C-alpha positions in Angstrom: -48.8 71.0 -144.2 -49.9 70.5 -140.8 -52.1 67.3 -140.3 -55.7 67.8 -139.3 -55.8 67.0 -135.4 -58.8 64.9 -134.4 -60.0 63.8 -130.9 -62.1 60.6 -130.8 -64.9 60.5 -128.4 -66.5 57.2 -128.2 -67.4 55.0 -125.3 -66.5 51.7 -127.2 -63.0 50.8 -127.0 -63.0 48.7 -130.0 -64.6 51.3 -132.1 -62.0 54.0 -131.0 -59.3 51.5 -132.0 -60.8 50.9 -135.5 -60.9 54.6 -136.2 -57.5 55.2 -134.8 -56.1 52.5 -137.2 -58.0 53.9 -140.0 -56.5 57.6 -139.4 -53.0 56.1 -138.8 -53.0 55.1 -142.5 -54.6 58.3 -143.7 -52.2 60.9 -144.7 -53.0 64.3 -143.3 -55.1 63.3 -140.3 -53.7 62.8 -136.8 -55.5 61.5 -133.7 -54.3 63.6 -130.7 -56.5 62.1 -128.0 -59.4 59.6 -127.1 -62.2 60.1 -124.8 -64.5 57.4 -123.3 -67.3 59.7 -122.0 -68.7 63.1 -122.7 -67.0 64.9 -119.6 -63.5 63.5 -120.7 -64.1 64.8 -124.2 -64.7 68.3 -123.1 -61.8 68.2 -120.8 -59.5 66.7 -123.5 -60.8 69.2 -126.1 -59.9 72.1 -123.9 -56.5 70.7 -123.1 -55.5 69.4 -126.7 -57.5 72.0 -128.8 -58.1 69.5 -131.8 -59.2 70.9 -135.1 -62.0 68.3 -135.3 -63.9 66.3 -132.7 -65.6 63.1 -133.7 -68.3 62.8 -131.3 -70.4 59.8 -130.5 -73.9 60.8 -129.0 -74.7 58.0 -126.6 -71.9 58.2 -124.0 -72.0 57.8 -120.2 -71.7 60.8 -117.7 -72.4 63.5 -120.5 -74.1 62.6 -123.8 -72.3 63.9 -127.2 -74.9 66.7 -127.7 -74.3 68.5 -124.4 -70.5 67.7 -124.8 -70.5 69.4 -128.1 -72.3 72.4 -126.6 -69.6 72.7 -124.0 -66.7 72.1 -126.3 -68.0 74.8 -128.7 -68.7 77.2 -126.0 -65.0 77.2 -124.9 -63.7 76.7 -128.5 -65.9 78.1 -131.2 -63.5 77.4 -134.0 -63.3 73.6 -133.3 -65.6 71.5 -135.7 -67.6 68.7 -134.3 -68.8 65.8 -136.3 -71.6 63.7 -134.6 -71.4 60.0 -134.7 -74.5 57.8 -134.3 -76.0 54.5 -134.9 -79.3 56.2 -135.6 -80.2 59.0 -138.1 -83.5 59.8 -136.9 -84.7 63.4 -137.8 -84.8 64.3 -133.8 -81.1 63.2 -133.6 -79.9 65.3 -136.5 -81.9 68.2 -135.4 -80.4 68.2 -131.9 -76.9 67.7 -133.3 -77.2 70.9 -135.6 -78.8 72.8 -132.7 -75.9 71.8 -130.3 -73.5 73.3 -133.1 -72.2 70.1 -134.8 -71.5 70.6 -138.6 -72.0 67.2 -139.6 -73.6 63.9 -138.8 -72.2 60.5 -139.6 -73.9 57.1 -139.3 -71.8 54.5 -137.7 -72.1 52.3 -140.7 -70.2 54.8 -142.7 -67.1 53.7 -144.7 -63.6 54.7 -143.7 -63.4 56.8 -146.8 -66.5 58.7 -146.0 -65.3 59.4 -142.4 -62.1 60.8 -143.7 -63.8 62.8 -146.3 -66.1 64.2 -143.6 -63.3 65.3 -141.5 -61.5 67.1 -144.4 -64.7 68.9 -145.5 -65.7 70.2 -142.1 -62.1 71.2 -141.4 -62.2 73.4 -144.5 -65.4 75.1 -143.3 -68.1 72.9 -144.9 -70.8 70.6 -143.6 -71.1 67.0 -144.1 -73.9 64.5 -143.5 -74.1 60.7 -144.4 -75.8 60.4 -147.9 -79.1 59.2 -146.5 -79.5 62.0 -144.2 -78.2 64.4 -146.8 -81.0 63.3 -149.3 -83.6 63.8 -146.5 -82.4 67.3 -145.7 -82.4 68.2 -149.5 -86.0 66.9 -149.9 -87.0 69.1 -146.9 -85.4 72.1 -148.4 -87.4 71.6 -151.5 -90.7 71.7 -149.6 -92.6 74.9 -149.1 -91.6 76.0 -145.7 -95.3 76.7 -144.9 -96.4 73.3 -145.6 -97.4 70.8 -142.8 -94.8 68.3 -144.1 -91.9 70.8 -143.7 -93.1 72.2 -140.3 -93.6 68.8 -139.0 -90.4 67.2 -140.1 -88.3 68.2 -137.2 -91.1 69.2 -134.8 -90.5 69.1 -131.1 -91.1 71.8 -128.5 -88.1 73.9 -128.0 -87.0 73.9 -124.4 -83.9 75.5 -122.9 -82.2 73.6 -120.2 -78.9 74.4 -118.5 -76.0 72.1 -118.8 -76.3 70.9 -115.3 -80.2 70.2 -115.9 -79.1 68.3 -119.1 -76.5 66.2 -117.1 -79.2 65.4 -114.5 -81.9 64.6 -117.0 -79.5 62.2 -118.8 -78.6 60.4 -115.6 -82.2 60.0 -114.6 -83.2 58.8 -118.0 -80.3 56.2 -117.7 -81.9 54.9 -114.5 -79.9 56.5 -111.9 -81.4 57.2 -108.5 -81.1 60.6 -107.0 -78.3 59.3 -104.6 -76.4 58.0 -107.6 -76.8 61.2 -109.6 -75.6 63.2 -106.8 -72.5 61.2 -106.3 -71.7 61.2 -110.1 -72.0 65.0 -110.3 -70.4 65.8 -107.0 -73.5 67.6 -105.7 -76.0 67.1 -103.0 -79.2 65.0 -103.3 -81.2 68.1 -102.3 -79.7 70.0 -105.3 -80.4 66.9 -107.6 -84.0 67.0 -106.5 -84.3 70.7 -107.3 -82.7 70.1 -110.8 -85.2 67.4 -111.4 -88.0 69.4 -110.2 -87.0 72.3 -112.7 -86.7 70.0 -115.6 -90.0 68.5 -115.1 -91.6 71.9 -114.9 -89.8 73.1 -118.0 -90.8 70.1 -119.9 -94.2 69.7 -118.3 -93.4 66.0 -117.5 -94.4 64.4 -114.2 -92.7 61.2 -113.9 -89.4 59.3 -114.8 -90.8 57.5 -117.8 -91.8 60.8 -119.3 -88.4 62.3 -118.8 -86.9 59.1 -120.3 -89.2 59.4 -123.5 -88.2 63.1 -123.8 -84.6 62.2 -123.6 -84.8 59.6 -126.3 -86.8 62.0 -128.5 -84.3 64.7 -128.1 -81.4 62.5 -128.8 -79.9 63.0 -125.3 -79.7 59.2 -125.1 -80.3 56.6 -127.7 -83.4 54.5 -127.8 -81.0 51.3 -127.9 -79.8 52.1 -124.3 -81.2 49.7 -121.7 -83.2 51.8 -119.2 -84.6 51.1 -115.8 -87.7 53.0 -115.2 -88.3 53.7 -111.6 
């Protein structure tokens, strides 16, 4: 039987090395590539076509949520498991809306991660136990009740992939010039994207964009930000 091919997308080398060693000892799971940022994850996924992508949320250049959307747009059969240090409702909702079929906390055991990979590869879904219990509680609530409606409440706004990239870089403290250089576009184009994002979100300053990016799971709250 062919092994389950896995792409590791995680910006911390020591974490990637840890997962690689775990999978090397696990029969039936094979790491075929490693990515240190979201853009590299998308490029490698298209090239290697792994069965499963283990995707961190907070990565430079392109966050794991947008990378997930781009991977699944190109390869709908690929399964994406989100990996995060935070299991807040907003992060879980954003992950599932992006198309991920599972959400693992970084403190998960090696056994749990391997089990998750096998389950999603077989067509199932997998969430860390604490998240799964919370989702089960929500399912038992009356969908008309305030608790259920408010559990994952956040205004739904559709941003393009480029607007998401610009938003992430702005929220990470990048100036327009730096953002333009990073994305290979003009400063004027960055300014236009920034204006459109602010209009769609009804936000009028960088601090507001940063708060939205954190609440939407585009960047993690632990990231050190420079508000300008």
